[in-house]
Backbone bond lengths (Angstrom), bond angles and torsions (degrees), N, CA, C in turn:
res aa  C-N    CA-C-N  psi(-1)  N-CA   C-N-CA  omega(-1)  CA-C   N-CA-C  phi
1 X - - - 1.458 - - 1.522 110.40 -
2 X 1.356 117.78 -45.23 1.467 120.94 178.67 1.523 111.25 -61.19
3 X 1.310 116.30 -36.76 1.458 119.17 178.19 1.514 111.24 -62.90
4 X 1.347 117.25 -40.01 1.457 120.53 178.85 1.516 111.38 -65.17
5 X 1.359 117.12 -41.40 1.469 120.43 179.30 1.521 110.57 -64.49
6 X 1.349 116.87 -45.23 1.461 119.51 178.08 1.514 111.57 -60.82
7 X 1.327 115.92 -40.56 1.460 119.31 179.05 1.521 110.65 -63.52
8 X 1.352 117.04 -40.74 1.470 119.76 179.68 1.512 111.71 -65.94
9 X 1.343 117.40 -42.91 1.470 120.58 178.47 1.515 111.56 -63.23
10 X 1.324 116.13 -42.42 1.465 119.62 179.38 1.518 110.87 -62.50
11 X 1.332 116.08 -43.52 1.460 119.57 179.31 1.520 111.67 -63.90
12 X 1.356 116.51 -39.86 1.460 119.21 -179.73 1.523 112.00 -66.36
13 X 1.357 116.76 -44.59 1.466 120.02 179.29 1.517 111.21 -62.93
14 X 1.324 116.96 -43.66 1.466 119.92 178.69 1.524 110.70 -63.05
15 X 1.318 116.62 -36.44 1.480 119.74 177.88 1.517 111.13 -64.79
16 X 1.346 116.51 -43.25 1.464 119.97 179.06 1.528 111.64 -63.25
17 X 1.324 116.61 -42.96 1.471 120.08 178.69 1.516 110.39 -63.22
18 X 1.354 115.46 -41.69 1.460 118.25 179.58 1.519 111.91 -63.14
19 X 1.340 117.78 -39.62 1.478 120.57 178.86 1.524 110.89 -63.65
20 X 1.340 116.79 -42.09 1.478 120.36 -178.55 1.526 111.08 -66.29
21 X 1.327 116.72 -43.36 1.470 120.00 179.29 1.515 110.70 -64.53
22 X 1.311 115.61 -38.13 1.474 118.66 179.73 1.529 111.15 -66.39
23 X 1.346 117.93 -37.18 1.462 121.12 179.50 1.536 110.43 -65.91
24 X 1.327 116.26 -42.21 1.467 119.42 178.66 1.517 111.26 -63.41
25 X 1.344 114.58 -39.26 1.469 117.23 179.97 1.522 110.77 -64.05
26 X 1.323 118.55 -37.39 1.456 121.59 178.21 1.530 111.47 -65.33
27 X 1.325 115.42 -40.70 1.463 118.60 179.96 1.518 111.29 -64.60
28 X 1.315 117.25 -39.57 1.467 120.33 178.08 1.518 110.41 -67.49
29 X 1.329 116.09 -38.14 1.465 118.52 -179.79 1.520 111.61 -68.50
30 X 1.335 118.18 -21.39 1.459 121.36 -179.05 1.523 112.62 -72.97
31 X 1.306 118.18 -12.56 1.476 121.60 178.31 1.503 111.35 114.38
32 X 1.323 117.53 -83.01 1.448 120.69 -178.80 1.510 108.57 -119.17
33 X 1.297 115.05 149.64 1.458 118.21 -178.66 1.510 111.06 -68.52
34 X 1.296 114.57 152.68 1.463 119.29 178.56 1.514 109.70 -68.52
35 X 1.346 115.22 159.16 1.459 120.00 -179.69 1.508 109.53 -61.31
36 X 1.328 116.23 134.99 1.460 118.62 -177.32 1.510 111.38 -63.19
37 X 1.284 116.24 135.94 1.459 122.01 177.32 1.516 109.78 -79.47
38 X 1.287 116.51 160.69 1.470 119.16 176.68 1.533 110.60 -54.42
39 X 1.362 114.53 153.98 1.468 119.23 -174.78 1.516 111.08 -59.83
40 X 1.358 118.25 -42.98 1.457 120.12 -178.10 1.525 110.38 -65.36
41 X 1.336 115.64 -39.43 1.468 118.29 -179.82 1.515 110.82 -66.01
42 X 1.366 114.54 -40.51 1.472 116.58 178.40 1.527 110.89 -63.53
43 X 1.346 115.65 -39.08 1.465 119.28 179.95 1.527 110.95 -63.66
44 X 1.345 115.17 -43.79 1.459 118.12 179.58 1.529 111.74 -65.65
45 X 1.352 114.68 -39.98 1.450 118.11 179.58 1.527 111.70 -65.39
46 X 1.356 115.05 -41.94 1.475 118.55 177.65 1.510 112.06 -63.13
47 X 1.363 116.63 -40.76 1.461 118.64 177.88 1.516 112.09 -64.20
48 X 1.365 115.38 -38.51 1.451 118.88 178.53 1.519 111.47 -63.65
49 X 1.337 115.51 -41.87 1.462 118.83 -179.97 1.528 111.10 -64.89
50 X 1.333 116.61 -44.39 1.466 118.94 179.43 1.521 111.18 -63.86
51 X 1.337 115.54 -36.34 1.457 118.25 176.62 1.519 112.37 -62.46
52 X 1.363 114.26 -41.71 1.454 118.24 178.14 1.536 111.21 -64.38
53 X 1.357 115.23 -39.84 1.474 118.98 179.37 1.521 110.91 -61.49
54 X 1.370 115.61 -48.13 1.470 118.10 -179.01 1.522 111.58 -67.36
55 X 1.324 116.55 -33.22 1.469 118.25 175.51 1.527 111.01 -64.21
56 X 1.349 115.50 -39.77 1.461 118.98 176.77 1.513 112.32 -63.45
57 X 1.360 115.48 -40.59 1.466 119.59 178.19 1.522 110.52 -62.30
58 X 1.352 116.18 -44.72 1.469 119.63 179.46 1.517 111.35 -62.26
59 X 1.353 116.48 -38.31 1.460 119.48 179.18 1.519 111.16 -64.92
60 X 1.345 117.54 -42.27 1.460 121.12 179.77 1.528 110.57 -63.49
61 X 1.366 116.43 -44.14 1.461 120.01 179.10 1.529 110.55 -61.56
62 X 1.356 116.71 -42.07 1.454 120.05 179.57 1.518 111.69 -62.56
63 X 1.346 116.67 -41.53 1.464 119.85 179.36 1.522 110.69 -63.31
64 X 1.356 116.39 -43.02 1.467 120.00 -179.61 1.519 110.55 -63.97
65 X 1.349 116.78 -42.87 1.462 119.30 179.92 1.522 111.86 -64.13
66 X 1.321 117.20 -42.23 1.462 120.15 178.68 1.521 110.88 -63.37
67 X 1.353 116.11 -42.26 1.464 119.40 179.29 1.519 111.56 -64.12
68 X 1.356 116.31 -33.75 1.467 119.33 -179.79 1.518 112.10 -75.36
69 X 1.367 116.15 -33.83 1.456 119.06 -176.22 1.524 112.92 -82.81
70 X 1.323 117.65 -30.07 1.458 120.29 -179.34 1.529 109.42 -75.82
71 X 1.330 120.49 119.83 1.467 121.56 -178.38 1.520 111.75 -68.55
72 X 1.334 114.79 147.18 1.460 120.22 176.93 1.526 110.22 -76.33
73 X 1.337 115.26 168.80 1.465 119.23 179.69 1.529 110.78 -63.38
74 X 1.339 116.26 -37.39 1.469 119.35 179.15 1.521 110.82 -64.73
75 X 1.357 116.59 -40.61 1.454 119.34 178.46 1.527 111.03 -66.39
76 X 1.326 117.24 -39.16 1.453 120.08 177.23 1.528 111.29 -62.92
77 X 1.345 117.00 -43.20 1.465 120.29 179.26 1.522 111.20 -63.79
78 X 1.352 116.33 -41.97 1.465 119.75 179.92 1.525 110.79 -64.12
79 X 1.352 116.36 -41.75 1.461 119.22 178.91 1.527 110.90 -65.28
80 X 1.335 117.00 -39.03 1.463 119.89 178.90 1.521 111.28 -65.50
81 X 1.338 117.08 -41.14 1.466 120.07 178.18 1.523 111.10 -64.37
82 X 1.338 116.77 -40.18 1.464 120.02 178.99 1.530 110.87 -63.86
83 X 1.344 116.62 -41.63 1.468 119.14 178.56 1.530 111.32 -65.80
84 X 1.336 116.55 -40.39 1.464 119.66 179.77 1.526 111.18 -65.20
85 X 1.343 116.92 -42.46 1.466 120.47 179.60 1.527 110.75 -63.22
86 X 1.373 116.76 -44.20 1.454 119.64 -179.33 1.515 110.89 -64.53
87 X 1.343 116.99 -39.28 1.459 119.92 178.37 1.523 111.13 -63.56
88 X 1.346 116.88 -39.89 1.457 120.99 178.87 1.518 110.98 -64.50
89 X 1.343 116.70 -42.89 1.459 120.12 179.08 1.518 110.99 -64.41
90 X 1.348 117.08 -42.24 1.462 120.01 179.53 1.522 110.92 -63.36
91 X 1.340 116.64 -39.30 1.465 119.89 179.74 1.524 110.82 -65.79
92 X 1.354 116.93 -42.66 1.460 120.44 179.82 1.520 110.60 -64.24
93 X 1.335 117.04 -40.90 1.460 120.53 179.13 1.523 110.58 -64.90
94 X 1.339 117.01 -43.80 1.461 120.33 179.30 1.529 111.36 -62.66
95 X 1.353 116.35 -39.86 1.455 119.92 178.89 1.521 111.48 -63.91
96 X 1.361 115.95 -42.91 1.462 119.28 179.20 1.521 111.02 -64.02
97 X 1.335 116.81 -40.70 1.465 119.99 -179.99 1.523 110.87 -64.95
98 X 1.341 117.32 -37.61 1.459 119.61 177.87 1.530 111.10 -64.38
99 X 1.358 115.69 -42.30 1.461 119.03 179.26 1.522 111.27 -63.38
100 X 1.338 115.14 -41.40 1.462 118.95 -177.27 1.521 111.65 -72.77
101 X 1.348 117.62 -27.93 1.459 120.80 179.91 1.523 111.66 -66.35
102 X 1.335 116.83 -24.08 1.456 120.86 -179.76 1.522 112.46 -79.95
103 X 1.337 117.13 -9.68 1.453 120.75 -178.09 1.521 109.21 -115.68
104 X 1.335 119.23 143.79 1.459 120.46 178.09 1.522 110.32 -69.54
105 X 1.337 118.00 141.35 1.462 120.18 179.53 1.520 110.99 -62.36
106 X 1.314 115.62 141.57 1.464 120.63 -179.37 1.514 109.01 -118.95
107 X 1.308 116.99 138.88 1.459 120.96 176.69 1.511 109.45 -81.47
108 X 1.316 115.88 141.92 1.457 120.65 -177.97 1.523 109.92 -83.51
109 X 1.315 118.88 127.02 1.462 120.14 -179.71 1.517 111.13 -74.56
110 X 1.301 115.47 144.27 1.457 119.97 175.06 1.522 108.32 -73.91
111 X 1.316 116.18 123.64 1.463 119.37 -175.65 1.513 109.23 -144.50
112 X 1.300 115.62 156.29 1.464 121.79 176.18 1.517 107.86 -121.15
113 X 1.327 114.94 146.58 1.463 120.10 -178.54 1.516 108.51 -96.80
114 X 1.277 116.69 100.99 1.463 120.84 179.38 1.515 108.09 -131.11
115 X 1.331 117.11 137.48 1.467 118.77 -178.89 1.513 110.72 -67.14
116 X 1.293 115.05 143.35 1.458 119.42 178.45 1.508 109.89 -151.57
117 X 1.303 118.15 164.49 1.466 120.30 -179.88 1.515 110.92 -67.66
118 X 1.313 115.69 147.18 1.464 120.07 177.77 1.518 108.72 -63.02
119 X 1.308 116.28 130.92 1.461 120.20 -177.89 1.520 109.69 -108.89
120 X 1.289 115.35 157.24 1.466 120.93 -179.30 1.509 108.61 -118.56
121 X 1.302 115.04 155.63 1.454 120.26 176.03 1.512 113.91 80.77
122 X 1.324 119.47 5.88 1.447 121.19 178.57 1.522 109.55 -76.47
123 X 1.311 115.43 140.47 1.458 120.51 -179.13 1.526 110.02 -85.77
124 X 1.321 115.73 132.00 1.450 119.81 178.32 1.526 109.79 -76.61
125 X 1.329 115.14 138.67 1.464 121.51 179.25 1.516 108.22 -127.09
126 X 1.346 118.31 156.07 1.469 119.76 177.69 1.520 110.91 -59.37
127 X 1.315 115.65 138.05 1.465 121.24 -179.48 1.526 108.64 -83.94
128 X 1.342 118.47 107.92 1.472 119.63 -177.98 1.525 112.82 -65.74
129 X 1.324 117.26 -22.83 1.463 120.11 -178.99 1.527 112.27 -70.75
130 X 1.326 116.98 -21.33 1.465 120.04 177.12 1.523 112.01 -84.45
131 X 1.327 118.03 -4.76 1.465 122.95 175.56 1.523 107.97 -130.00
132 X 1.334 117.37 67.77 1.464 120.16 -173.64 1.523 112.10 -70.95
133 X 1.323 115.98 152.94 1.454 121.88 174.05 1.532 109.47 -70.09
134 X 1.336 118.36 132.01 1.475 119.58 179.75 1.524 111.29 -57.22
135 X 1.321 115.31 141.06 1.462 120.11 178.37 1.524 108.61 -144.62
136 X 1.326 117.17 154.45 1.468 119.97 -178.02 1.521 111.46 -71.52
137 X 1.337 114.58 160.04 1.465 121.04 175.92 1.522 108.50 -74.85
138 X 1.313 116.97 126.37 1.462 121.84 -177.73 1.529 109.50 -132.81
139 X 1.329 115.99 123.94 1.471 121.39 175.99 1.520 108.94 -81.78
140 X 1.318 116.88 121.24 1.462 121.97 -179.82 1.529 109.58 -111.84
141 X 1.326 118.12 133.54 1.470 119.30 178.17 1.520 111.25 -70.67
142 X 1.320 115.49 147.31 1.464 121.75 175.89 1.522 108.76 -88.01
143 X 1.307 116.77 137.00 1.459 121.16 177.68 1.539 109.32 -56.38
144 X 1.347 117.71 122.18 1.482 119.39 -177.80 1.524 113.21 -55.92
145 X 1.333 118.15 -36.98 1.461 120.32 179.78 1.525 110.95 -65.12
146 X 1.328 115.66 -41.52 1.467 119.41 179.05 1.527 109.92 -65.33
147 X 1.314 116.69 -42.18 1.472 119.27 -178.90 1.527 111.15 -64.34
148 X 1.321 117.47 -40.54 1.475 119.77 177.76 1.522 110.59 -64.12
149 X 1.340 116.93 -40.38 1.463 120.06 -179.66 1.533 110.74 -65.74
150 X 1.338 117.07 -41.38 1.463 120.57 179.00 1.528 110.61 -66.69
151 X 1.324 117.05 -43.36 1.471 120.34 178.69 1.522 111.25 -62.10
152 X 1.328 116.68 -33.61 1.465 120.21 178.84 1.534 110.47 -63.74
153 X 1.306 117.29 -43.89 1.466 120.15 178.62 1.534 111.18 -68.50
154 X 1.324 116.62 -37.19 1.460 119.35 177.82 1.522 111.20 -63.57
155 X 1.328 117.65 -38.82 1.469 119.93 179.26 1.530 110.72 -63.32
156 X 1.330 116.41 -38.43 1.459 119.58 177.02 1.529 110.80 -63.60
157 X 1.328 115.61 -46.11 1.465 120.05 -178.10 1.521 110.88 -67.42
158 X 1.325 117.39 -44.44 1.467 121.27 -179.99 1.526 111.33 -60.48
159 X 1.348 116.13 -43.37 1.461 119.35 -179.97 1.515 112.23 -62.38
160 X 1.333 116.31 -42.64 1.466 119.56 -179.68 1.529 110.64 -67.16
161 X 1.324 117.28 -45.23 1.464 119.99 -179.32 1.528 111.13 -63.05
162 X 1.315 116.86 -42.86 1.466 120.37 -177.81 1.517 111.49 -60.96
163 X 1.332 116.51 -35.92 1.464 120.87 -177.51 1.522 112.48 -85.32
164 X 1.336 117.42 -35.96 1.465 120.11 -171.54 1.529 114.65 -109.50
165 X 1.325 117.16 -31.40 1.465 120.76 -177.76 1.530 109.22 -134.50
166 X 1.338 117.74 70.74 1.472 120.33 -173.71 1.522 113.78 -62.92
167 X 1.329 117.52 -31.83 1.473 118.73 179.76 1.525 110.76 -67.40
168 X 1.314 116.99 -39.42 1.460 119.88 175.69 1.518 110.90 -69.11
169 X 1.323 117.24 -36.13 1.462 120.97 178.23 1.528 111.25 -58.57
170 X 1.333 116.23 -37.94 1.467 119.51 -177.12 1.531 112.62 -73.34
171 X 1.325 118.09 -8.14 1.462 119.92 178.65 1.527 112.91 -86.02
172 X 1.329 117.78 -8.61 1.461 120.36 -178.91 1.524 109.73 -64.69
173 X 1.328 116.19 133.92 1.457 121.18 -176.85 1.512 112.67 -75.62
174 X 1.328 115.29 166.33 1.450 122.52 176.58 1.527 109.74 -71.63
175 X 1.331 117.93 165.19 1.469 119.58 178.51 1.527 111.73 -59.56
176 X 1.324 116.14 140.47 1.454 121.13 177.45 1.514 111.48 -81.71
177 X 1.336 115.85 179.22 1.460 122.36 -178.28 1.524 109.95 -117.99
178 X 1.332 114.54 139.63 1.459 119.89 -177.55 1.527 111.12 -62.91
179 X 1.325 118.06 -37.90 1.467 119.90 -179.20 1.524 111.27 -67.49
180 X 1.334 117.44 -38.37 1.457 119.63 178.00 1.524 110.33 -60.60
181 X 1.330 116.64 -41.18 1.468 120.82 177.60 1.522 110.23 -64.29
182 X 1.342 116.94 -42.64 1.463 120.56 -179.29 1.525 111.22 -63.58
183 X 1.334 117.86 -38.78 1.470 121.32 177.65 1.528 110.31 -63.90
184 X 1.331 116.73 -43.52 1.469 120.34 179.00 1.528 110.27 -62.74
185 X 1.328 118.37 -41.43 1.464 121.20 178.01 1.523 110.49 -61.30
186 X 1.332 116.33 -41.44 1.453 119.97 179.87 1.529 111.49 -64.70
187 X 1.310 116.66 -42.19 1.465 120.90 -178.01 1.520 112.16 -72.12
188 X 1.340 117.46 -31.19 1.458 121.15 -179.15 1.523 112.45 -90.61
189 X 1.328 117.21 -17.37 1.453 120.18 -179.05 1.509 114.30 73.15
190 X 1.341 117.95 24.04 1.464 121.96 179.35 1.527 108.91 -132.60
191 X 1.318 116.19 160.15 1.456 122.34 174.79 1.525 109.16 -103.08
192 X 1.323 117.02 123.16 1.455 120.11 175.29 1.527 108.75 -69.03
193 X 1.340 118.94 135.11 1.467 120.34 174.35 1.524 110.66 -59.06
194 X 1.321 116.47 153.12 1.466 121.14 -176.58 1.521 112.49 -59.88
195 X 1.345 117.68 -37.94 1.466 118.29 -178.20 1.526 111.57 -67.90
196 X 1.333 117.37 -34.84 1.465 119.99 175.81 1.522 110.52 -68.13
197 X 1.331 117.00 -42.72 1.470 119.47 179.29 1.527 111.15 -64.44
198 X 1.327 117.22 -41.34 1.459 119.75 178.49 1.516 111.63 -62.71
199 X 1.330 117.08 -36.70 1.460 121.03 178.11 1.525 111.00 -67.04
200 X 1.342 117.34 -42.62 1.467 121.06 179.00 1.527 111.26 -66.05
201 X 1.312 117.34 -33.15 1.460 120.31 178.64 1.525 111.61 -69.45
202 X 1.326 117.82 -21.72 1.464 120.74 176.74 1.526 111.30 -91.51
203 X 1.333 116.88 -45.21 1.475 121.93 177.10 1.518 107.76 -139.34
204 X 1.322 116.63 112.80 1.461 121.47 -179.62 1.524 109.12 -82.33
205 X 1.321 115.60 71.22 1.451 121.74 -179.40 1.519 112.37 79.77
206 X 1.315 116.38 -168.44 1.465 123.47 177.45 1.515 108.37 -142.74
207 X 1.326 116.70 150.79 1.465 120.90 -172.30 1.515 111.19 -140.66
208 X 1.327 114.99 150.98 1.452 120.56 175.06 1.512 112.68 102.66
209 X 1.331 114.67 176.77 1.460 120.94 178.96 1.524 109.95 -65.79
210 X 1.329 116.46 136.37 1.460 120.39 -178.96 1.510 113.19 69.07
211 X 1.344 117.69 28.84 1.462 121.88 -176.55 1.524 110.94 -60.57
212 X 1.341 115.28 146.38 1.463 120.16 -179.06 1.520 110.26 -77.80
213 X 1.341 115.05 143.86 1.453 120.78 176.10 1.515 111.02 -154.87
214 X 1.334 116.21 152.19 1.466 121.13 177.13 1.525 109.83 -83.63
215 X 1.320 116.07 52.04 1.453 120.93 -179.78 1.514 110.78 -139.30
216 X 1.307 116.38 157.12 1.460 121.79 -174.38 1.523 107.68 -123.31
217 X 1.305 114.67 98.52 1.458 120.30 -175.01 1.513 107.90 -151.08
218 X 1.321 116.12 137.67 1.458 119.66 -176.38 1.519 112.11 -62.16
219 X 1.346 117.17 -31.69 1.454 120.19 -179.88 1.507 113.99 -83.22
220 X 1.339 117.33 -6.42 1.458 121.29 -179.83 1.515 112.11 100.58
221 X 1.313 115.72 158.34 1.460 122.52 178.32 1.521 107.85 -151.40
222 X 1.323 117.59 136.07 1.463 121.92 -175.07 1.517 110.62 -120.70
223 X 1.345 115.91 137.67 1.457 120.35 173.60 1.530 109.84 -66.35
224 X 1.317 116.24 139.89 1.459 121.58 179.51 1.523 110.70 -91.21
225 X 1.336 116.08 144.87 1.451 121.09 171.43 1.518 110.12 -79.89
226 X 1.329 116.95 174.89 1.461 120.99 -175.05 1.523 111.85 -59.72
227 X 1.326 117.93 -48.21 1.461 119.81 -179.25 1.534 111.05 -67.49
228 X 1.326 116.98 -34.79 1.463 119.61 176.86 1.524 110.90 -65.82
229 X 1.326 117.10 -36.16 1.464 121.03 176.47 1.521 110.17 -61.28
230 X 1.318 116.04 -47.51 1.470 119.66 179.01 1.531 111.43 -62.14
231 X 1.329 117.15 -43.97 1.464 119.97 -179.07 1.524 111.48 -65.85
232 X 1.339 117.66 -39.21 1.466 120.53 178.14 1.522 110.55 -65.38
233 X 1.338 117.01 -39.98 1.467 120.67 177.99 1.522 110.19 -62.67
234 X 1.324 117.58 -44.05 1.466 120.59 178.42 1.532 111.14 -62.52
235 X 1.318 116.08 -40.79 1.456 120.10 -178.13 1.524 110.96 -64.40
236 X 1.338 116.58 -44.92 1.457 119.85 179.39 1.521 111.28 -64.47
237 X 1.338 116.57 -40.20 1.460 119.79 -179.79 1.521 112.37 -72.68
238 X 1.325 117.70 -20.18 1.461 120.15 -176.88 1.521 112.29 -69.41
239 X 1.316 118.08 -27.68 1.460 119.77 -178.70 1.524 113.21 -125.13
240 X 1.328 118.02 -2.82 1.472 120.89 177.17 1.523 107.03 -129.60
241 X 1.337 115.32 70.32 1.460 121.21 -173.51 1.526 113.33 -95.54
242 X 1.329 117.96 12.35 1.458 121.12 178.80 1.520 109.75 -124.58
243 X 1.302 116.51 159.59 1.461 120.32 174.01 1.525 109.40 -138.43
244 X 1.320 114.36 175.19 1.465 120.45 -173.26 1.515 113.18 -103.01
245 X 1.313 117.58 6.83 1.452 118.87 -179.14 1.516 111.30 142.88
246 X 1.312 115.65 -139.36 1.463 120.49 -173.33 1.523 113.14 -107.10
247 X 1.314 118.82 7.39 1.462 121.37 -178.70 1.528 109.46 -116.26
248 X 1.353 118.14 92.42 1.471 119.69 179.98 1.510 113.36 -67.34
249 X 1.360 118.14 -11.21 1.452 120.41 179.80 1.516 113.48 -67.01
250 X 1.341 117.61 -18.27 1.463 120.16 -179.73 1.518 111.18 -106.36
251 X 1.335 116.53 10.07 1.457 120.59 -176.46 1.521 111.24 -109.48
252 X 1.323 113.83 158.27 1.463 120.27 174.60 1.515 110.25 -73.99
253 X 1.332 117.25 -33.79 1.461 121.47 -178.65 1.516 109.68 -157.69
254 X 1.332 115.28 147.33 1.458 122.33 174.07 1.522 107.10 -142.94
255 X 1.330 116.75 135.08 1.461 121.20 -172.98 1.497 115.43 -66.01
256 X 1.327 118.39 -12.82 1.459 118.64 177.84 1.535 111.71 -82.76
257 X 1.336 116.33 -6.68 1.461 120.77 179.14 1.534 111.40 -80.07
258 X 1.321 116.05 152.77 1.461 122.85 179.81 1.524 107.85 -119.03
259 X 1.329 118.69 106.72 1.477 119.68 178.61 1.528 110.34 -72.03
260 X 1.329 116.45 124.40 1.466 119.82 -177.25 1.530 112.57 -119.53
261 X 1.333 116.95 -8.14 1.461 120.28 -175.69 1.523 108.75 -145.32
262 X 1.330 116.35 136.85 1.473 121.48 -179.30 1.515 109.53 -113.57
263 X 1.335 116.55 127.43 1.454 121.79 174.88 1.526 109.63 -81.93
264 X 1.298 117.11 144.69 1.455 122.72 -177.35 1.525 109.61 -95.70
265 X 1.335 115.82 130.53 1.462 122.68 174.98 1.527 112.25 51.87
266 X 1.324 116.19 47.75 1.460 119.70 179.74 1.522 110.41 -90.88
267 X 1.322 116.45 157.48 1.453 122.26 178.82 1.535 109.42 -57.10
268 X 1.322 115.95 136.37 1.458 120.46 -176.31 1.532 112.20 -64.60
269 X 1.339 117.58 -20.41 1.462 119.62 -179.88 1.522 111.99 -80.29
270 X 1.296 117.73 -10.57 1.455 122.23 177.96 1.521 109.06 -108.60
271 X 1.313 116.27 146.79 1.463 120.12 -178.75 1.525 109.66 -62.56
272 X 1.338 118.05 133.68 1.463 120.40 -178.22 1.524 113.59 -81.34
273 X 1.346 117.36 3.05 1.463 119.77 -175.30 1.530 110.93 -128.24
274 X 1.327 114.66 146.88 1.461 120.68 163.40 1.522 106.93 -93.18
275 X 1.329 116.77 146.58 1.463 120.50 -171.35 1.522 110.37 -131.33
276 X 1.333 113.74 157.16 1.458 120.67 170.64 1.519 106.78 -119.88
277 X 1.318 116.30 136.27 1.451 121.43 -176.86 1.528 109.60 -77.85
278 X 1.343 116.59 125.69 1.461 119.72 177.82 1.520 111.72 -69.60
279 X 1.347 116.88 -14.92 1.464 122.23 176.04 1.525 108.01 -106.50
280 X 1.293 118.30 97.40 1.466 121.72 178.40 1.508 114.50 102.50
281 X 1.347 119.01 -26.96 1.458 121.27 173.80 1.508 116.26 85.04
282 X 1.360 119.59 9.10 1.458 120.73 179.23 1.523 110.58 -69.01
283 X 1.338 115.72 151.73 1.467 122.49 -177.58 1.522 108.75 -113.77
284 X 1.332 116.33 138.23 1.461 120.04 178.44 1.505 111.86 -156.30
285 X 1.321 115.91 171.38 1.459 122.94 176.57 1.519 108.11 -157.58
286 X 1.309 115.13 162.36 1.461 121.87 -178.54 1.529 108.86 -83.85
287 X 1.316 116.60 118.41 1.461 119.97 179.11 1.524 112.12 -94.81
288 X 1.318 117.00 6.01 1.458 120.61 179.58 1.504 113.60 83.21
289 X 1.327 118.01 -4.42 1.470 121.33 -177.91 1.525 110.66 -124.66
290 X 1.332 115.86 -57.27 1.460 119.99 -176.46 1.506 114.70 -94.86
291 X 1.328 117.91 2.74 1.455 120.22 -179.37 1.519 112.28 80.80
292 X 1.333 115.41 -161.86 1.460 121.65 -177.05 1.529 109.50 -83.50
293 X 1.315 116.43 71.81 1.458 121.13 -176.53 1.525 110.37 -94.22
294 X 1.338 118.16 149.15 1.467 120.08 176.14 1.526 110.71 -68.91
295 X 1.320 116.69 134.62 1.464 121.08 -176.34 1.526 112.94 -122.79
296 X 1.343 116.54 -14.64 1.463 121.50 173.20 1.522 107.67 -141.78
297 X 1.329 117.20 145.36 1.473 118.90 -176.07 1.520 113.79 -69.01
298 X 1.339 117.82 -19.90 1.462 119.93 -178.15 1.521 109.66 -159.89
299 X 1.333 115.57 166.39 1.458 121.38 176.08 1.527 110.21 -64.58
300 X 1.333 116.94 -38.87 1.467 120.26 178.06 1.520 111.12 -63.85
301 X 1.329 117.13 -38.89 1.468 119.68 178.35 1.526 110.90 -62.80
302 X 1.323 117.39 -37.80 1.465 120.53 176.06 1.526 110.47 -64.93
303 X 1.322 117.34 -43.39 1.467 120.90 177.74 1.526 111.20 -57.60
304 X 1.321 115.89 -45.86 1.467 120.36 -178.53 1.524 111.12 -65.04
305 X 1.344 116.95 -38.87 1.464 119.89 178.15 1.529 110.85 -64.21
306 X 1.338 117.26 -39.42 1.462 120.50 178.27 1.521 110.44 -67.15
307 X 1.328 117.65 -43.28 1.461 120.75 179.13 1.524 111.07 -61.53
308 X 1.332 117.57 -41.52 1.466 120.72 177.92 1.532 110.77 -63.35
309 X 1.336 117.14 -43.13 1.460 120.63 -179.06 1.528 110.75 -63.80
310 X 1.321 117.66 -39.54 1.463 120.59 179.87 1.527 111.33 -66.39
311 X 1.323 116.27 -47.95 1.466 119.94 -176.06 1.518 112.45 -70.92
312 X 1.333 117.60 -34.63 1.456 121.29 -175.41 1.527 112.85 -98.70
313 X 1.322 117.50 -11.24 1.458 120.49 -178.78 1.508 113.58 69.58
314 X 1.326 117.14 24.35 1.456 121.18 -177.78 1.523 110.58 -95.21
315 X 1.321 115.97 164.06 1.464 120.91 -179.80 1.517 110.18 -82.28
316 X 1.335 115.23 150.02 1.455 121.94 175.23 1.518 107.71 -134.25
317 X 1.313 115.83 122.36 1.463 121.82 -177.29 1.529 111.37 55.61
318 X 1.334 116.22 33.32 1.452 120.56 177.40 1.517 115.20 86.76
319 X 1.331 118.48 7.51 1.459 121.49 -178.20 1.524 109.73 -126.59
320 X 1.330 114.52 138.48 1.471 120.53 -177.44 1.534 109.12 -114.64
321 X 1.350 117.62 137.98 1.471 119.80 -179.44 1.524 111.98 -74.13
322 X 1.323 116.67 135.57 1.454 123.47 173.47 1.521 108.15 -136.00
323 X 1.325 115.80 168.26 1.463 120.65 -179.67 1.521 108.75 -128.62
324 X 1.339 116.10 132.14 1.456 121.69 176.67 1.523 108.50 -131.14
325 X 1.342 115.91 112.26 1.460 121.93 179.25 1.523 112.21 55.69
326 X 1.314 115.68 43.78 1.453 121.17 176.95 1.509 115.51 79.16
327 X 1.346 117.36 7.83 1.460 121.72 -178.62 1.525 109.26 -114.99
328 X 1.335 116.37 132.12 1.463 121.56 177.25 1.513 110.22 -71.56
329 X 1.335 115.78 130.64 1.462 122.18 175.73 1.525 108.92 -129.08
330 X 1.338 116.44 153.77 1.456 121.29 174.72 1.521 108.26 -117.16
331 X 1.326 115.22 128.53 1.458 120.89 -177.93 1.519 109.70 -130.50
332 X 1.327 114.70 149.13 1.471 119.53 176.10 1.516 109.46 -70.78
333 X 1.334 118.14 134.76 1.475 119.26 -179.50 1.526 112.16 -65.92
């Protein structure tokens, strides 16, 4: 604001000086100066001129200040969008809290995700993770080492896609926001692992035809953004609210899981999402045979495996990367 005022004053003073110099030049060009006016008249005329100059300066400053204070249409639209988004988030949070208030709080059982044989005769029990205890929104810092490691893998993947599969490269989402992630964690009642949060902060999912995803499927797989992760978790919990015990590796779904990737046009009998475990951070997906078993120790380990497969052209989990018309595809060797 001070810079604008200084600029306006400078412009006004320079304008006044320019007008005075121009008037003198005209008088000289006229030949001889006009007869001098009486001293009092000259004094009054000079005062009138200076008054007009200062009035002009004040008018210019006022115009600049008004122009600076009045918001532009783009600023008004941005402010309106921000208010609408915040209102939507507040409404969703209030709705979730009302739903959860109708149910008694449940304690989360300590469990480990380890693959095991499918068992029979187990009694289904309500999944407490699908009815989390309400908690406040809390911004948590990402471990700098984890963020550097995740960014390193993203740079490898981005470089390969940009050079070999530009159409898939253009599907990568914009950087996510830490508060959006914190709101999703609060609504889901789980903590996203640091490597997943660091990845979302760099690319908040992927969108469009041929979208990029850390999945290997002939029909394609797309990374989910933060809000899509929350919506997918709600959808899965809406109709699969029970589990078989403490081993999510033998289940179709468990509420402590975080869906981060969606498979395209997958068989309805197989889970349409790849998930990361909020307890321990292991990554897994349903292969249609062994169930939702862990297949990588972490989200970062999956990223590194994908980056290696892209750069080296090797197969990962039985699928090899190929490119068709600028789009990344995975095919069985």
